[in-house]
C-alpha positions, 0 to 999 in steps of 0.5 A: 500500500502506497503512502497517501499524497498528503504525508508525502508532501509533509515529508518533502516540506519537512513538516509533521503534525506530531510533536510539541513544536507542530502544535498551535502556539495557543495550545503550547502555552496552555500545556506549558501553563499547566506544567508551571501550575503543577510545579508550583503546587508541588513546591518544586518550581524555582523562583529567581530572586532579583540577585539570581536574575541579575547574575544570570543576565550578567553571565549571558551578556559576558558570553555574548560579548566574548562570542562576538569578540572572537568572531570579529577577531577570526574574520579580521585574521582571514579565518572563517568557521569553514577554514581548511584545517586538517588537524595534522601535520603535512610533514608526516606524509 
């Protein structure tokens, strides 16, 4: 039995009606909200203090800044992420 036309098109387009990401955004919010409520009722939900939030923001800003700085240095030196690096020495051949 051959697969139906609709499933063939979904595979070609890379789309599926399965999984959380394929759901309607409103339904995703409903499910996430239920999980959040359950965690708070159970007492396992983490609530950030203002100090914890400040520290997390600082760390994220530093990581982003370092990433951008490294990218600029690499591009100014004529390097790119797809540079030809064999990882070995040519003198061994």
